[in-house]
N, CA, C, O and the ligand as a Tripos MOL2 file, in Angstrom:
@<TRIPOS>MOLECULE
protein
  269   267    68     0     0
PROTEIN
NO_CHARGES

@<TRIPOS>ATOM
      1 N           8.5440    1.2040   -6.5150 N.3       1 MET1
      2 CA          9.8770    1.1240   -5.9570 C.3       1 MET1
      3 C          10.9750    1.9890   -6.2760 C.2       1 MET1
      4 O          11.4160    2.0790   -7.4220 O.2       1 MET1
      5 N          11.4270    2.6270   -5.3030 N.am      2 ALA2
      6 CA         12.5320    3.6940   -5.6630 C.3       2 ALA2
      7 C          13.7530    3.4240   -4.8870 C.2       2 ALA2
      8 O          13.6990    2.7140   -3.8830 O.2       2 ALA2
      9 N          14.8490    3.9510   -5.2980 N.am      3 TYR3
     10 CA         16.0630    3.8470   -4.4710 C.3       3 TYR3
     11 C          16.6100    4.8660   -4.0350 C.2       3 TYR3
     12 O          16.6610    5.8270   -4.8020 O.2       3 TYR3
     13 N          17.1590    4.9910   -2.7560 N.am      4 PHE4
     14 CA         17.6610    6.0850   -1.8800 C.3       4 PHE4
     15 C          18.8630    5.8490   -1.5320 C.2       4 PHE4
     16 O          19.0750    4.8090   -0.9090 O.2       4 PHE4
     17 N          19.8560    6.6590   -1.8110 N.am      5 CYS5
     18 CA         21.5790    6.4860   -1.4560 C.3       5 CYS5
     19 C          21.5300    7.1860   -0.1270 C.2       5 CYS5
     20 O          20.9600    8.2760   -0.0720 O.2       5 CYS5
     21 N          22.0420    6.6940    0.8910 N.am      6 LYS6
     22 CA         22.2660    7.3190    2.2460 C.3       6 LYS6
     23 C          23.3910    8.3040    2.2220 C.2       6 LYS6
     24 O          23.4090    9.2680    2.9880 O.2       6 LYS6
     25 N          24.4720    8.0260    1.2090 N.am      7 ASP7
     26 CA         25.6250    8.9500    1.1760 C.3       7 ASP7
     27 C          25.2460   10.1400    0.6820 C.2       7 ASP7
     28 O          25.3120   11.2400    1.2320 O.2       7 ASP7
     29 N          24.7100    9.7670   -0.7440 N.am      8 CYS8
     30 CA         24.5610   11.2490   -1.3870 C.3       8 CYS8
     31 C          23.3210   11.6070   -1.3850 C.2       8 CYS8
     32 O          23.1380   12.7350   -1.8420 O.2       8 CYS8
     33 N          22.4210   11.0630   -1.0410 N.am      9 SER9
     34 CA         20.8270   11.3230   -0.8630 C.3       9 SER9
     35 C          20.3680   11.3830   -2.3420 C.2       9 SER9
     36 O          19.5820   12.2480   -2.7260 O.2       9 SER9
     37 N          20.9120   10.3880   -3.1990 N.am     10 TYR10
     38 CA         20.4010   10.1370   -4.4270 C.3      10 TYR10
     39 C          19.1260    9.3860   -4.3100 C.2      10 TYR10
     40 O          18.9890    8.4360   -3.5380 O.2      10 TYR10
     41 N          18.0830    9.8890   -5.1920 N.am     11 ARG11
     42 CA         16.8690    9.2240   -5.2690 C.3      11 ARG11
     43 C          16.2070    9.0530   -6.5770 C.2      11 ARG11
     44 O          15.7840   10.0180   -7.2150 O.2      11 ARG11
     45 N          16.1220    7.9040   -6.9560 N.am     12 GLY12
     46 CA         15.5540    7.5910   -8.5200 C.3      12 GLY12
     47 C          14.9780    6.0610   -8.5190 C.2      12 GLY12
     48 O          14.9440    5.2230   -7.6180 O.2      12 GLY12
     49 N          14.5710    6.0250   -9.7700 N.am     13 LYS13
     50 CA         13.9300    4.7020  -10.0300 C.3      13 LYS13
     51 C          14.6340    3.4990  -10.1220 C.2      13 LYS13
     52 O          14.1270    2.3920   -9.9380 O.2      13 LYS13
     53 N          16.1090    3.7690  -10.4830 N.am     14 THR14
     54 CA         17.0340    2.6910  -10.7880 C.3      14 THR14
     55 C          18.0910    2.8010   -9.9100 C.2      14 THR14
     56 O          18.3860    3.8590   -9.3540 O.2      14 THR14
     57 N          18.8360    1.4650   -9.7170 N.am     15 SER15
     58 CA         19.9790    1.5470   -8.9310 C.3      15 SER15
     59 C          21.1460    1.2640  -10.1260 C.2      15 SER15
     60 O          20.9430    0.9960  -11.3110 O.2      15 SER15
     61 N          22.2320    1.3890   -9.5280 N.am     16 GLY16
     62 CA         23.2520    1.3140  -10.5150 C.3      16 GLY16
     63 C          23.6330   -0.2430  -10.5800 C.2      16 GLY16
     64 O          22.9480   -1.0620   -9.9680 O.2      16 GLY16
     65 N          24.6890   -0.6070  -11.3010 N.am     17 GLN17
     66 CA         25.0260   -2.0510  -11.2740 C.3      17 GLN17
     67 C          25.3850   -2.7090  -10.0870 C.2      17 GLN17
     68 O          26.2280   -2.2400   -9.3230 O.2      17 GLN17
     69 N          24.6420   -4.0470   -9.8320 N.am     18 GLY18
     70 CA         25.0260   -4.6000   -8.6470 C.3      18 GLY18
     71 C          24.4760   -3.8690   -7.3250 C.2      18 GLY18
     72 O          24.8570   -4.2240   -6.2100 O.2      18 GLY18
     73 N          23.6650   -2.9500   -7.4970 N.am     19 GLY19
     74 CA         22.8660   -2.3670   -6.2560 C.3      19 GLY19
     75 C          23.5300   -1.1600   -6.0050 C.2      19 GLY19
     76 O          23.1960   -0.6230   -4.9480 O.2      19 GLY19
     77 N          24.3880   -0.5710   -6.6830 N.am     20 GLN20
     78 CA         25.4120    0.6820   -6.1160 C.3      20 GLN20
     79 C          24.4740    1.7310   -6.6970 C.2      20 GLN20
     80 O          23.6160    1.5650   -7.5650 O.2      20 GLN20
     81 N          24.8010    2.8310   -6.0550 N.am     21 CYS21
     82 CA         24.5100    3.9840   -6.4110 C.3      21 CYS21
     83 C          25.0540    4.7890   -7.5790 C.2      21 CYS21
     84 O          26.2100    5.2070   -7.6370 O.2      21 CYS21
     85 N          24.0320    4.9830   -8.5890 N.am     22 PRO22
     86 CA         24.6510    5.4080   -9.9810 C.3      22 PRO22
     87 C          25.2810    6.9520   -9.6580 C.2      22 PRO22
     88 O          25.9240    7.4530  -10.5810 O.2      22 PRO22
     89 N          25.1660    7.5800   -8.6560 N.am     23 ALA23
     90 CA         25.3010    8.9110   -8.5920 C.3      23 ALA23
     91 C          26.9490    8.6970   -7.9930 C.2      23 ALA23
     92 O          27.8510    9.2440   -8.6280 O.2      23 ALA23
     93 N          27.2410    7.9930   -6.9210 N.am     24 CYS24
     94 CA         28.4690    8.1950   -6.0670 C.3      24 CYS24
     95 C          29.0940    6.6310   -6.0580 C.2      24 CYS24
     96 O          30.2530    6.3720   -5.7370 O.2      24 CYS24
     97 N          28.1930    5.7460   -6.4330 N.am     25 GLY25
     98 CA         28.9050    4.2500   -6.4370 C.3      25 GLY25
     99 C          28.8610    3.5690   -5.0440 C.2      25 GLY25
    100 O          29.4330    2.4960   -4.8480 O.2      25 GLY25
    101 N          28.2240    4.1710   -4.1630 N.am     26 SER26
    102 CA         28.1280    3.8380   -2.7920 C.3      26 SER26
    103 C          27.1460    2.3710   -2.7640 C.2      26 SER26
    104 O          26.2190    2.3310   -3.5730 O.2      26 SER26
    105 N          27.3050    1.4690   -2.0600 N.am     27 PHE27
    106 CA         26.4830    0.2980   -1.8760 C.3      27 PHE27
    107 C          25.5740    0.5420   -0.6100 C.2      27 PHE27
    108 O          24.8590   -0.3420   -0.1390 O.2      27 PHE27
    109 N          25.6670    1.8530   -0.0900 N.am     28 ASN28
    110 CA         24.9370    2.0730    0.9980 C.3      28 ASN28
    111 C          23.6740    2.7130    0.4790 C.2      28 ASN28
    112 O          23.4460    3.8730    0.8210 O.2      28 ASN28
    113 N          22.6290    1.9320   -0.4950 N.am     29 ILE29
    114 CA         21.4960    2.3040   -1.2000 C.3      29 ILE29
    115 C          20.5570    1.4220   -0.7080 C.2      29 ILE29
    116 O          20.8120    0.2260   -0.5660 O.2      29 ILE29
    117 N          19.1080    2.0940   -0.3390 N.am     30 ALA30
    118 CA         18.0310    1.2140    0.1440 C.3      30 ALA30
    119 C          17.0730    1.4720   -0.7280 C.2      30 ALA30
    120 O          16.9950    2.5060   -1.3900 O.2      30 ALA30
    121 N          16.2440    0.4650   -0.7630 N.am     31 ALA31
    122 CA         15.1480    0.6460   -2.0370 C.3      31 ALA31
    123 C          13.9480    0.6860   -0.7590 C.2      31 ALA31
    124 O          13.8700    0.0340    0.2820 O.2      31 ALA31
    125 N          13.0760    1.7490   -1.3400 N.am     32 GLU32
    126 CA         12.1410    2.2120   -0.5740 C.3      32 GLU32
    127 C          10.9500    2.4130   -1.4110 C.2      32 GLU32
    128 O          11.0170    2.7280   -2.5990 O.2      32 GLU32
    129 N           9.7630    2.2050   -0.7070 N.am     33 ARG33
    130 CA          8.4370    2.1570   -1.2790 C.3      33 ARG33
    131 C           7.8810    3.6050   -1.3190 C.2      33 ARG33
    132 O           7.9210    4.3490   -0.3390 O.2      33 ARG33
    133 N           7.3850    3.9340   -2.4640 N.am     34 ILE34
    134 CA          6.8120    5.2690   -2.7030 C.3      34 ILE34
    135 C           5.2120    5.1270   -2.2880 C.2      34 ILE34
    136 O           4.5580    4.1920   -2.7500 O.2      34 ILE34
    137 N           4.6970    5.9640   -1.5200 N.am     35 ALA35
    138 CA          3.4510    5.7110   -0.9900 C.3      35 ALA35
    139 C           2.2700    5.9140   -2.1390 C.2      35 ALA35
    140 O           1.1660    5.3680   -2.1380 O.2      35 ALA35
    141 N           2.8080    6.8680   -3.1400 N.am     36 THR36
    142 CA          1.6200    6.9020   -4.0170 C.3      36 THR36
    143 C           1.5000    5.8210   -5.0960 C.2      36 THR36
    144 O           0.6140    5.7130   -5.9440 O.2      36 THR36
    145 N           2.6150    5.0130   -4.8850 N.am     37 GLU37
    146 CA          2.7280    3.7780   -6.1450 C.3      37 GLU37
    147 C           1.8720    2.9150   -5.7320 C.2      37 GLU37
    148 O           1.1660    2.3850   -6.5900 O.2      37 GLU37
    149 N           1.7130    2.5720   -4.4570 N.am     38 GLN38
    150 CA          0.9790    1.4420   -4.0490 C.3      38 GLN38
    151 C          -0.2730    1.8900   -2.8900 C.2      38 GLN38
    152 O          -0.2430    1.6410   -1.6850 O.2      38 GLN38
    153 N          -1.1800    2.4970   -3.5180 N.am     39 PRO39
    154 CA         -2.2180    3.0090   -2.4960 C.3      39 PRO39
    155 C          -2.7940    2.2110   -1.9650 C.2      39 PRO39
    156 O          -3.1400    1.2150   -2.6000 O.2      39 PRO39
    157 N          -3.1030    2.3460   -0.6340 N.am     40 GLU40
    158 CA         -3.5420    1.2740    0.1720 C.3      40 GLU40
    159 C          -5.2280    1.2990   -0.0980 C.2      40 GLU40
    160 O          -5.7920    2.3590   -0.3720 O.2      40 GLU40
    161 N          -5.8690    0.1770   -0.0030 N.am     41 GLY41
    162 CA         -7.0990    0.1090   -0.1260 C.3      41 GLY41
    163 C          -8.0910    0.7080    1.2520 C.2      41 GLY41
    164 O          -7.5940    1.0600    2.3220 O.2      41 GLY41
    165 N          -9.4830    0.7240    0.9600 N.am     42 PRO42
    166 CA        -10.2560    1.2180    2.0620 C.3      42 PRO42
    167 C          -9.7840    0.6280    3.4840 C.2      42 PRO42
    168 O          -9.2520   -0.4690    3.6590 O.2      42 PRO42
    169 N         -10.0470    1.4450    4.3130 N.am     43 PRO43
    170 CA         -9.7530    0.9610    5.9200 C.3      43 PRO43
    171 C         -10.6250   -0.1820    6.0690 C.2      43 PRO43
    172 O         -11.6770   -0.3920    5.4650 O.2      43 PRO43
    173 N         -10.0450   -0.9160    6.9740 N.am     44 ARG44
    174 CA        -10.7020   -2.4020    7.0950 C.3      44 ARG44
    175 C         -12.1120   -2.0620    7.7490 C.2      44 ARG44
    176 O         -13.0470   -2.7880    7.4090 O.2      44 ARG44
    177 N         -12.3720   -1.0090    8.6770 N.am     45 TRP45
    178 CA        -13.5650   -0.9120    9.3350 C.3      45 TRP45
    179 C         -14.5240   -0.5150    8.3510 C.2      45 TRP45
    180 O         -15.7000   -0.5640    8.7110 O.2      45 TRP45
    181 N         -14.2610   -0.1040    7.0990 N.am     46 HIS46
    182 CA        -15.0570    0.2160    6.0260 C.3      46 HIS46
    183 C         -15.7710   -1.1070    5.5150 C.2      46 HIS46
    184 O         -16.9720   -1.0960    5.2460 O.2      46 HIS46
    185 N         -15.1060   -2.0750    5.4090 N.am     47 LYS47
    186 CA        -15.5370   -3.1790    4.8690 C.3      47 LYS47
    187 C         -16.3930   -3.9270    5.8660 C.2      47 LYS47
    188 O         -17.4060   -4.5570    5.5650 O.2      47 LYS47
    189 N         -15.8700   -3.7930    7.1360 N.am     48 ILE48
    190 CA        -16.6350   -4.3850    8.1680 C.3      48 ILE48
    191 C         -17.9900   -3.7900    8.3220 C.2      48 ILE48
    192 O         -19.0160   -4.4480    8.4890 O.2      48 ILE48
    193 N         -17.9090   -2.4210    8.2500 N.am     49 ALA49
    194 CA        -19.2770   -1.6800    8.2270 C.3      49 ALA49
    195 C         -20.2440   -2.0990    7.1350 C.2      49 ALA49
    196 O         -21.4270   -2.3360    7.3760 O.2      49 ALA49
    197 N         -19.6590   -2.1880    5.8260 N.am     50 LEU50
    198 CA        -20.4970   -2.5850    4.7090 C.3      50 LEU50
    199 C         -21.1780   -3.8290    4.9820 C.2      50 LEU50
    200 O         -22.3890   -3.9390    4.7920 O.2      50 LEU50
    201 N         -20.3340   -4.9380    5.4960 N.am     51 VAL51
    202 CA        -20.8750   -6.3250    5.6870 C.3      51 VAL51
    203 C         -21.8020   -6.3410    6.6390 C.2      51 VAL51
    204 O         -22.7790   -7.0710    6.4670 O.2      51 VAL51
    205 N         -21.6980   -5.5670    7.8050 N.am     52 THR52
    206 CA        -22.5370   -5.4090    8.8160 C.3      52 THR52
    207 C         -23.9670   -4.8970    8.5090 C.2      52 THR52
    208 O         -24.9850   -5.4970    8.8530 O.2      52 THR52
    209 N         -23.9400   -3.5820    7.7420 N.am     53 SER53
    210 CA        -25.1790   -3.1150    7.3550 C.3      53 SER53
    211 C         -25.8420   -3.8180    6.1740 C.2      53 SER53
    212 O         -27.0280   -3.5450    5.9860 O.2      53 SER53
    213 N         -25.1980   -4.7580    5.2790 N.am     54 TRP54
    214 CA        -25.8780   -5.6170    4.5920 C.3      54 TRP54
    215 C         -26.5680   -6.7640    5.2720 C.2      54 TRP54
    216 O         -27.7210   -7.1270    5.0390 O.2      54 TRP54
    217 N         -25.8250   -7.2370    6.0460 N.am     55 SER55
    218 CA        -26.4590   -8.3920    7.0950 C.3      55 SER55
    219 C         -27.6730   -7.9430    7.6640 C.2      55 SER55
    220 O         -28.6720   -8.6480    7.5230 O.2      55 SER55
    221 N         -27.7470   -6.7360    8.3680 N.am     56 VAL56
    222 CA        -28.9280   -6.2260    8.9510 C.3      56 VAL56
    223 C         -30.0100   -5.9970    7.9390 C.2      56 VAL56
    224 O         -31.1900   -6.2500    8.1790 O.2      56 VAL56
    225 N         -29.5780   -5.5110    6.8010 N.am     57 LEU57
    226 CA        -30.7270   -5.4790    5.6150 C.3      57 LEU57
    227 C         -31.3090   -6.8540    5.5930 C.2      57 LEU57
    228 O         -32.4590   -7.0980    5.9590 O.2      57 LEU57
    229 N         -30.4540   -7.7480    5.1430 N.am     58 LEU58
    230 CA        -30.7670   -9.1830    4.7200 C.3      58 LEU58
    231 C         -31.5920   -9.7890    5.7760 C.2      58 LEU58
    232 O         -32.6310  -10.3920    5.5060 O.2      58 LEU58
    233 N         -31.1050   -9.6250    7.0950 N.am     59 VAL59
    234 CA        -32.0550  -10.1280    8.3750 C.3      59 VAL59
    235 C         -33.4220   -9.3650    8.3710 C.2      59 VAL59
    236 O         -34.3270  -10.0180    8.8890 O.2      59 VAL59
    237 N         -33.7420   -8.2440    7.9470 N.am     60 THR60
    238 CA        -34.7620   -7.5600    8.3230 C.3      60 THR60
    239 C         -35.7080   -7.9370    7.1470 C.2      60 THR60
    240 O         -36.9070   -8.0840    7.3850 O.2      60 THR60
    241 N         -35.2170   -8.1020    5.8820 N.am     61 ILE61
    242 CA        -35.9340   -8.7290    4.7930 C.3      61 ILE61
    243 C         -36.4900   -9.9840    5.1820 C.2      61 ILE61
    244 O         -37.7010  -10.1880    5.0960 O.2      61 ILE61
    245 N         -35.5980  -10.9290    5.6500 N.am     62 VAL62
    246 CA        -35.9340  -12.3030    5.9190 C.3      62 VAL62
    247 C         -37.2770  -12.2390    7.2500 C.2      62 VAL62
    248 O         -38.3630  -12.8170    7.2380 O.2      62 VAL62
    249 N         -36.7770  -11.4500    8.1590 N.am     63 TRP63
    250 CA        -37.7430  -11.3760    9.0940 C.3      63 TRP63
    251 C         -39.2380  -10.8550    8.6910 C.2      63 TRP63
    252 O         -40.2230  -11.2840    9.2900 O.2      63 TRP63
    253 N         -39.3190  -10.0820    7.8370 N.am     64 LYS64
    254 CA        -40.4770   -9.4290    7.2730 C.3      64 LYS64
    255 C         -41.3080  -10.6350    6.5760 C.2      64 LYS64
    256 O         -42.5290  -10.7000    6.7150 O.2      64 LYS64
    257 N         -40.5860  -11.5810    5.8230 N.am     65 LEU65
    258 CA        -40.9520  -12.4280    4.9890 C.3      65 LEU65
    259 C         -41.5480  -13.4440    5.9840 C.2      65 LEU65
    260 O         -42.6630  -13.8950    5.7200 O.2      65 LEU65
    261 N         -40.9240  -13.8390    7.0850 N.am     66 ILE66
    262 CA        -41.5130  -14.9160    7.6820 C.3      66 ILE66
    263 C         -42.5420  -14.4620    8.5500 C.2      66 ILE66
    264 O         -43.2720  -15.3730    8.9400 O.2      66 ILE66
    265 N         -42.8710  -13.1070    9.0490 N.am     67 ASN67
    266 CA        -43.7100  -12.5710    9.7960 C.3      67 ASN67
    267 C         -44.8670  -12.1250    9.0520 C.2      67 ASN67
    268 O         -45.8000  -11.5710    9.6350 O.2      67 ASN67
    269 ZN         24.9590    7.9760   -3.8930 Zn       68 ZN68
@<TRIPOS>BOND
     1     1     2 1
     2     2     3 1
     3     3     4 2
     4     3     5 am
     5     5     6 1
     6     6     7 1
     7     7     8 2
     8     7     9 am
     9     9    10 1
    10    10    11 1
    11    11    12 2
    12    11    13 am
    13    13    14 1
    14    14    15 1
    15    15    16 2
    16    15    17 am
    17    17    18 1
    18    18    19 1
    19    19    20 2
    20    19    21 am
    21    21    22 1
    22    22    23 1
    23    23    24 2
    24    23    25 am
    25    25    26 1
    26    26    27 1
    27    27    28 2
    28    27    29 am
    29    29    30 1
    30    30    31 1
    31    31    32 2
    32    31    33 am
    33    33    34 1
    34    34    35 1
    35    35    36 2
    36    35    37 am
    37    37    38 1
    38    38    39 1
    39    39    40 2
    40    39    41 am
    41    41    42 1
    42    42    43 1
    43    43    44 2
    44    43    45 am
    45    45    46 1
    46    46    47 1
    47    47    48 2
    48    47    49 am
    49    49    50 1
    50    50    51 1
    51    51    52 2
    52    51    53 am
    53    53    54 1
    54    54    55 1
    55    55    56 2
    56    55    57 am
    57    57    58 1
    58    58    59 1
    59    59    60 2
    60    59    61 am
    61    61    62 1
    62    62    63 1
    63    63    64 2
    64    63    65 am
    65    65    66 1
    66    66    67 1
    67    67    68 2
    68    67    69 am
    69    69    70 1
    70    70    71 1
    71    71    72 2
    72    71    73 am
    73    73    74 1
    74    74    75 1
    75    75    76 2
    76    75    77 am
    77    77    78 1
    78    78    79 1
    79    79    80 2
    80    79    81 am
    81    81    82 1
    82    82    83 1
    83    83    84 2
    84    83    85 am
    85    85    86 1
    86    86    87 1
    87    87    88 2
    88    87    89 am
    89    89    90 1
    90    90    91 1
    91    91    92 2
    92    91    93 am
    93    93    94 1
    94    94    95 1
    95    95    96 2
    96    95    97 am
    97    97    98 1
    98    98    99 1
    99    99   100 2
   100    99   101 am
   101   101   102 1
   102   102   103 1
   103   103   104 2
   104   103   105 am
   105   105   106 1
   106   106   107 1
   107   107   108 2
   108   107   109 am
   109   109   110 1
   110   110   111 1
   111   111   112 2
   112   111   113 am
   113   113   114 1
   114   114   115 1
   115   115   116 2
   116   115   117 am
   117   117   118 1
   118   118   119 1
   119   119   120 2
   120   119   121 am
   121   121   122 1
   122   122   123 1
   123   123   124 2
   124   123   125 am
   125   125   126 1
   126   126   127 1
   127   127   128 2
   128   127   129 am
   129   129   130 1
   130   130   131 1
   131   131   132 2
   132   131   133 am
   133   133   134 1
   134   134   135 1
   135   135   136 2
   136   135   137 am
   137   137   138 1
   138   138   139 1
   139   139   140 2
   140   139   141 am
   141   141   142 1
   142   142   143 1
   143   143   144 2
   144   143   145 am
   145   145   146 1
   146   146   147 1
   147   147   148 2
   148   147   149 am
   149   149   150 1
   150   150   151 1
   151   151   152 2
   152   151   153 am
   153   153   154 1
   154   154   155 1
   155   155   156 2
   156   155   157 am
   157   157   158 1
   158   158   159 1
   159   159   160 2
   160   159   161 am
   161   161   162 1
   162   162   163 1
   163   163   164 2
   164   163   165 am
   165   165   166 1
   166   166   167 1
   167   167   168 2
   168   167   169 am
   169   169   170 1
   170   170   171 1
   171   171   172 2
   172   171   173 am
   173   173   174 1
   174   174   175 1
   175   175   176 2
   176   175   177 am
   177   177   178 1
   178   178   179 1
   179   179   180 2
   180   179   181 am
   181   181   182 1
   182   182   183 1
   183   183   184 2
   184   183   185 am
   185   185   186 1
   186   186   187 1
   187   187   188 2
   188   187   189 am
   189   189   190 1
   190   190   191 1
   191   191   192 2
   192   191   193 am
   193   193   194 1
   194   194   195 1
   195   195   196 2
   196   195   197 am
   197   197   198 1
   198   198   199 1
   199   199   200 2
   200   199   201 am
   201   201   202 1
   202   202   203 1
   203   203   204 2
   204   203   205 am
   205   205   206 1
   206   206   207 1
   207   207   208 2
   208   207   209 am
   209   209   210 1
   210   210   211 1
   211   211   212 2
   212   211   213 am
   213   213   214 1
   214   214   215 1
   215   215   216 2
   216   215   217 am
   217   217   218 1
   218   218   219 1
   219   219   220 2
   220   219   221 am
   221   221   222 1
   222   222   223 1
   223   223   224 2
   224   223   225 am
   225   225   226 1
   226   226   227 1
   227   227   228 2
   228   227   229 am
   229   229   230 1
   230   230   231 1
   231   231   232 2
   232   231   233 am
   233   233   234 1
   234   234   235 1
   235   235   236 2
   236   235   237 am
   237   237   238 1
   238   238   239 1
   239   239   240 2
   240   239   241 am
   241   241   242 1
   242   242   243 1
   243   243   244 2
   244   243   245 am
   245   245   246 1
   246   246   247 1
   247   247   248 2
   248   247   249 am
   249   249   250 1
   250   250   251 1
   251   251   252 2
   252   251   253 am
   253   253   254 1
   254   254   255 1
   255   255   256 2
   256   255   257 am
   257   257   258 1
   258   258   259 1
   259   259   260 2
   260   259   261 am
   261   261   262 1
   262   262   263 1
   263   263   264 2
   264   263   265 am
   265   265   266 1
   266   266   267 1
   267   267   268 2
@<TRIPOS>SUBSTRUCTURE
     1 MET1         2 RESIDUE 1 A MET
     2 ALA2         6 RESIDUE 1 A ALA
     3 TYR3        10 RESIDUE 1 A TYR
     4 PHE4        14 RESIDUE 1 A PHE
     5 CYS5        18 RESIDUE 1 A CYS
     6 LYS6        22 RESIDUE 1 A LYS
     7 ASP7        26 RESIDUE 1 A ASP
     8 CYS8        30 RESIDUE 1 A CYS
     9 SER9        34 RESIDUE 1 A SER
    10 TYR10       38 RESIDUE 1 A TYR
    11 ARG11       42 RESIDUE 1 A ARG
    12 GLY12       46 RESIDUE 1 A GLY
    13 LYS13       50 RESIDUE 1 A LYS
    14 THR14       54 RESIDUE 1 A THR
    15 SER15       58 RESIDUE 1 A SER
    16 GLY16       62 RESIDUE 1 A GLY
    17 GLN17       66 RESIDUE 1 A GLN
    18 GLY18       70 RESIDUE 1 A GLY
    19 GLY19       74 RESIDUE 1 A GLY
    20 GLN20       78 RESIDUE 1 A GLN
    21 CYS21       82 RESIDUE 1 A CYS
    22 PRO22       86 RESIDUE 1 A PRO
    23 ALA23       90 RESIDUE 1 A ALA
    24 CYS24       94 RESIDUE 1 A CYS
    25 GLY25       98 RESIDUE 1 A GLY
    26 SER26      102 RESIDUE 1 A SER
    27 PHE27      106 RESIDUE 1 A PHE
    28 ASN28      110 RESIDUE 1 A ASN
    29 ILE29      114 RESIDUE 1 A ILE
    30 ALA30      118 RESIDUE 1 A ALA
    31 ALA31      122 RESIDUE 1 A ALA
    32 GLU32      126 RESIDUE 1 A GLU
    33 ARG33      130 RESIDUE 1 A ARG
    34 ILE34      134 RESIDUE 1 A ILE
    35 ALA35      138 RESIDUE 1 A ALA
    36 THR36      142 RESIDUE 1 A THR
    37 GLU37      146 RESIDUE 1 A GLU
    38 GLN38      150 RESIDUE 1 A GLN
    39 PRO39      154 RESIDUE 1 A PRO
    40 GLU40      158 RESIDUE 1 A GLU
    41 GLY41      162 RESIDUE 1 A GLY
    42 PRO42      166 RESIDUE 1 A PRO
    43 PRO43      170 RESIDUE 1 A PRO
    44 ARG44      174 RESIDUE 1 A ARG
    45 TRP45      178 RESIDUE 1 A TRP
    46 HIS46      182 RESIDUE 1 A HIS
    47 LYS47      186 RESIDUE 1 A LYS
    48 ILE48      190 RESIDUE 1 A ILE
    49 ALA49      194 RESIDUE 1 A ALA
    50 LEU50      198 RESIDUE 1 A LEU
    51 VAL51      202 RESIDUE 1 A VAL
    52 THR52      206 RESIDUE 1 A THR
    53 SER53      210 RESIDUE 1 A SER
    54 TRP54      214 RESIDUE 1 A TRP
    55 SER55      218 RESIDUE 1 A SER
    56 VAL56      222 RESIDUE 1 A VAL
    57 LEU57      226 RESIDUE 1 A LEU
    58 LEU58      230 RESIDUE 1 A LEU
    59 VAL59      234 RESIDUE 1 A VAL
    60 THR60      238 RESIDUE 1 A THR
    61 ILE61      242 RESIDUE 1 A ILE
    62 VAL62      246 RESIDUE 1 A VAL
    63 TRP63      250 RESIDUE 1 A TRP
    64 LYS64      254 RESIDUE 1 A LYS
    65 LEU65      258 RESIDUE 1 A LEU
    66 ILE66      262 RESIDUE 1 A ILE
    67 ASN67      266 RESIDUE 1 A ASN
    68 ZN68       269 GROUP 0 **** ****
């Protein structure tokens, strides 16, 4: 989480007292997410593809066992 002041374009990890901008004292400060701090997991299709390939493998093994 980082703070971004819309008035003086201050950007930092902390906000001032009461959510004020520590640089200019403005309340026009917004909390923003840094993309690198919370990396997203693998894409959803990756998980689906993994589950599908494992299912196919299991079905193939079971199929060969019964036949
Ligand atoms: Zn500011």
